[in-house]
SEVOVEX-199969 format. One record per residue (C-alpha): residue in three letters; x, y, z. Coordinates in steps of 0.5 Angstrom, whole numbers. Layout:
<recs>
{ALA, {X, Y, Z}}
...
</recs>
This chain:
<recs>
{UNK, {15, 50, -23}}
{UNK, {23, 51, -22}}
{UNK, {27, 46, -26}}
{UNK, {32, 42, -22}}
{UNK, {39, 44, -22}}
{UNK, {41, 37, -24}}
{UNK, {37, 38, -31}}
{UNK, {42, 44, -34}}
{UNK, {48, 40, -35}}
{UNK, {49, 32, -36}}
{UNK, {55, 32, -31}}
{UNK, {50, 36, -26}}
{UNK, {45, 30, -27}}
{UNK, {51, 25, -26}}
{UNK, {53, 28, -20}}
{UNK, {46, 28, -17}}
{UNK, {44, 21, -19}}
{UNK, {51, 19, -16}}
{UNK, {49, 22, -9}}
{UNK, {42, 19, -9}}
{UNK, {45, 12, -10}}
{UNK, {50, 13, -5}}
{UNK, {45, 16, 0}}
{UNK, {41, 10, -1}}
{UNK, {47, 5, 0}}
{UNK, {48, 8, 7}}
{UNK, {41, 8, 8}}
{UNK, {41, 0, 7}}
{UNK, {47, -1, 11}}
{UNK, {45, 3, 17}}
{UNK, {37, 2, 17}}
{UNK, {34, -2, 23}}
{UNK, {29, -5, 17}}
{UNK, {30, -12, 16}}
{UNK, {30, -14, 9}}
{UNK, {28, -20, 6}}
{UNK, {34, -24, 3}}
{UNK, {32, -32, 4}}
{UNK, {30, -35, -2}}
{UNK, {27, -42, -3}}
{UNK, {25, -43, -10}}
{UNK, {24, -50, -10}}
{UNK, {20, -50, -4}}
{UNK, {14, -46, -4}}
{UNK, {9, -44, 1}}
{UNK, {3, -47, 2}}
{UNK, {-3, -42, 0}}
{UNK, {-3, -38, -6}}
{UNK, {-6, -31, -5}}
{UNK, {-6, -29, -13}}
{UNK, {-3, -31, -19}}
{UNK, {-2, -26, -25}}
{UNK, {1, -26, -32}}
{UNK, {3, -21, -37}}
{UNK, {5, -21, -44}}
{UNK, {12, -20, -46}}
{UNK, {12, -17, -53}}
{UNK, {7, -12, -54}}
{UNK, {6, -7, -59}}
{UNK, {8, 0, -56}}
{UNK, {7, 6, -61}}
{UNK, {12, 6, -66}}
{UNK, {18, 4, -61}}
{UNK, {23, -1, -63}}
{UNK, {21, -8, -62}}
{UNK, {28, -11, -61}}
{UNK, {28, -7, -55}}
{UNK, {22, -11, -52}}
{UNK, {26, -18, -54}}
{UNK, {32, -15, -50}}
{UNK, {27, -14, -45}}
{UNK, {26, -21, -44}}
{UNK, {34, -22, -43}}
{UNK, {33, -17, -37}}
{UNK, {27, -20, -34}}
{UNK, {30, -27, -34}}
{UNK, {36, -24, -30}}
{UNK, {31, -20, -25}}
{UNK, {27, -26, -24}}
{UNK, {33, -30, -22}}
{UNK, {35, -25, -17}}
{UNK, {28, -25, -14}}
{UNK, {24, -31, -15}}
{UNK, {23, -35, -9}}
{UNK, {24, -30, -4}}
{UNK, {21, -30, 3}}
{UNK, {18, -24, 6}}
{UNK, {18, -26, 14}}
{UNK, {14, -22, 19}}
{UNK, {16, -15, 20}}
{UNK, {21, -16, 14}}
{UNK, {22, -11, 8}}
{UNK, {22, -13, 1}}
{UNK, {27, -8, -4}}
{UNK, {26, -9, -11}}
{UNK, {33, -6, -12}}
{UNK, {37, -9, -7}}
{UNK, {35, -16, -9}}
{UNK, {36, -15, -17}}
{UNK, {42, -10, -16}}
{UNK, {45, -5, -21}}
{UNK, {43, -7, -28}}
{UNK, {50, -7, -32}}
{UNK, {53, -10, -38}}
{UNK, {58, -14, -34}}
{UNK, {52, -18, -31}}
{UNK, {49, -19, -37}}
{UNK, {44, -14, -38}}
{UNK, {43, -11, -45}}
{UNK, {39, -5, -48}}
{UNK, {32, -5, -47}}
{UNK, {26, 0, -46}}
{UNK, {26, 5, -41}}
{UNK, {22, 11, -39}}
{UNK, {26, 17, -37}}
{UNK, {27, 25, -38}}
{UNK, {20, 25, -41}}
{UNK, {21, 20, -47}}
{UNK, {21, 12, -48}}
{UNK, {29, 11, -50}}
{UNK, {34, 5, -49}}
{UNK, {38, 4, -43}}
{UNK, {42, -2, -40}}
{UNK, {37, -6, -36}}
{UNK, {31, -3, -39}}
{UNK, {24, -7, -39}}
{UNK, {25, -10, -32}}
{UNK, {20, -5, -29}}
{UNK, {15, -10, -32}}
{UNK, {17, -15, -26}}
{UNK, {16, -9, -21}}
{UNK, {9, -8, -24}}
{UNK, {7, -15, -23}}
{UNK, {10, -15, -16}}
{UNK, {6, -9, -14}}
{UNK, {0, -11, -17}}
{UNK, {0, -18, -13}}
{UNK, {2, -14, -7}}
{UNK, {-4, -9, -7}}
{UNK, {-8, -16, -7}}
{UNK, {-5, -18, 0}}
{UNK, {-4, -15, 7}}
{UNK, {3, -13, 5}}
{UNK, {4, -5, 5}}
{UNK, {7, -1, 0}}
{UNK, {12, 2, 4}}
{UNK, {15, 6, -3}}
{UNK, {13, 6, -10}}
{UNK, {13, 11, -16}}
{UNK, {9, 12, -22}}
{UNK, {12, 14, -28}}
{UNK, {11, 22, -29}}
{UNK, {8, 21, -36}}
{UNK, {4, 17, -41}}
{UNK, {8, 15, -47}}
{UNK, {4, 10, -51}}
{UNK, {-4, 9, -53}}
{UNK, {-7, 3, -50}}
{UNK, {-6, -3, -53}}
{UNK, {-9, -9, -50}}
{UNK, {-9, -6, -43}}
{UNK, {-11, -11, -38}}
{UNK, {-9, -7, -31}}
{UNK, {-12, 0, -30}}
{UNK, {-8, 6, -32}}
{UNK, {-3, 8, -27}}
{UNK, {-2, 2, -23}}
{UNK, {5, 0, -24}}
{UNK, {11, 1, -20}}
{UNK, {17, 5, -24}}
{UNK, {24, 3, -22}}
{UNK, {31, 7, -23}}
{UNK, {37, 4, -19}}
{UNK, {37, 4, -13}}
{UNK, {33, 10, -11}}
{UNK, {27, 10, -15}}
{UNK, {25, 3, -11}}
{UNK, {19, -2, -10}}
{UNK, {19, -3, -2}}
{UNK, {14, -8, 1}}
{UNK, {13, -9, 8}}
{UNK, {10, -15, 12}}
{UNK, {6, -13, 18}}
{UNK, {3, -20, 19}}
{UNK, {5, -26, 23}}
{UNK, {5, -30, 16}}
{UNK, {11, -31, 11}}
{UNK, {10, -29, 4}}
{UNK, {13, -31, -2}}
{UNK, {14, -29, -9}}
{UNK, {15, -34, -15}}
{UNK, {16, -32, -22}}
{UNK, {17, -35, -29}}
{UNK, {19, -32, -36}}
{UNK, {15, -37, -40}}
{UNK, {15, -37, -48}}
{UNK, {10, -31, -48}}
{UNK, {8, -29, -41}}
{UNK, {12, -27, -35}}
{UNK, {8, -31, -29}}
{UNK, {8, -29, -22}}
{UNK, {5, -32, -16}}
{UNK, {4, -29, -9}}
{UNK, {4, -35, -4}}
{UNK, {3, -35, 4}}
{UNK, {4, -39, 10}}
{UNK, {-3, -38, 12}}
{UNK, {-10, -38, 8}}
{UNK, {-13, -32, 5}}
{UNK, {-19, -30, 9}}
{UNK, {-21, -24, 5}}
{UNK, {-22, -22, -2}}
{UNK, {-19, -16, -6}}
{UNK, {-22, -12, -12}}
{UNK, {-17, -7, -15}}
{UNK, {-21, -2, -20}}
{UNK, {-21, 5, -23}}
{UNK, {-25, 11, -22}}
{UNK, {-26, 18, -25}}
{UNK, {-21, 16, -31}}
{UNK, {-21, 22, -36}}
{UNK, {-16, 26, -41}}
{UNK, {-16, 34, -40}}
{UNK, {-13, 39, -43}}
{UNK, {-9, 44, -39}}
{UNK, {-6, 50, -43}}
{UNK, {-2, 46, -49}}
{UNK, {-2, 39, -46}}
{UNK, {-6, 34, -45}}
{UNK, {-6, 30, -38}}
{UNK, {-9, 23, -36}}
{UNK, {-12, 22, -30}}
{UNK, {-15, 17, -26}}
{UNK, {-16, 14, -19}}
{UNK, {-14, 7, -17}}
{UNK, {-19, 4, -11}}
{UNK, {-19, -2, -7}}
{UNK, {-24, -6, -4}}
{UNK, {-23, -11, 1}}
{UNK, {-29, -16, 2}}
{UNK, {-31, -23, 6}}
{UNK, {-30, -29, 2}}
{UNK, {-36, -33, -1}}
{UNK, {-42, -31, -6}}
{UNK, {-46, -26, -1}}
{UNK, {-39, -22, 0}}
{UNK, {-39, -16, 4}}
{UNK, {-34, -10, 3}}
{UNK, {-31, -9, 9}}
{UNK, {-26, -3, 7}}
{UNK, {-26, 1, 1}}
{UNK, {-20, 6, 0}}
{UNK, {-17, 10, -5}}
{UNK, {-10, 8, -6}}
{UNK, {-7, 13, -12}}
{UNK, {-9, 19, -16}}
{UNK, {-6, 20, -22}}
{UNK, {-5, 26, -26}}
{UNK, {1, 25, -32}}
{UNK, {2, 29, -38}}
{UNK, {0, 25, -45}}
{UNK, {6, 24, -50}}
{UNK, {1, 21, -56}}
{UNK, {-4, 24, -60}}
{UNK, {-11, 23, -56}}
{UNK, {-17, 24, -61}}
{UNK, {-21, 31, -59}}
{UNK, {-27, 28, -57}}
{UNK, {-24, 24, -51}}
{UNK, {-21, 30, -48}}
{UNK, {-25, 35, -43}}
</recs>
C-alpha cells in the first residue's frame, strides 16, 4: 500500500488536514441537509429508546492515568454542546458540527487520542467516549448512521470491555465525524450527564418504541499476517418484535473489522 503524500513531512500533513477541514466547512455551508441545532436540555421527549453508561476512568495498558482524568474535563465540554439536542424528522446530527473544534481557548485540555497508529496526548483527547456512546445508542434505534469511522488499530488489551470490539465511532475534527440521519416521522433527543464515575446517555423519542434491538459480534479472532497480528470480528444487529415470544424481523451485518493489534497477544489465541 502506497503511503499518502501527507505522511512524508509534518508540513504536508498540516496542509492536508487544513484542506480537509476547509472542505468540510464548505460542505456544511452549502449542503442541502438540515442539521439538528435545537437543544432543549430541560425538556425531555416522552419515550426512552435506550439508556447506556460507560465508565469514565479505565485501565488502558500502561497509559498515563492523568490523561483520563483530563478526558473528563473534555467530556463535560462536549456534553454541554450536545445534551438535549433534538433530531427532528429529516434532520442530520453531526457530532463535530455541534461540539466544534477542541481548543485550549475553549477550555479543552490534553487527553488521550488515537492517531498515527498509537495512543498519545492531544487537545480534546477522550471525547470519542461520547461519540462511542452516541453511536451505540443510535444503532439501537431507527436512526441511520450516515457517517462513521472506526480506529484503524487496536491499542490496548481488553480490560472490563462491555461492548463488542469495533463498535465505536472515531472523531477527529472536523472531517472524521459521526453523522446520524433521522428518516422517521418522530423526533429523537440525546441527553447526557457526566456523573462521578460514569458517562450517562439516553436516547429519547416522541413516539414509543415498537421493536427491540440486539447488537452482538460474530467471528471474533486474532490472526497473524506476516509479522503482524490483526483483530477481526463482525458487528450484527437483530430487530425483533417486543414481548416474550419475540420474532426476529430483520438481521443484518453492520460492520466488519480487521485492524492491526498494538499489544502482545498470547500465542495460543492467534490463528
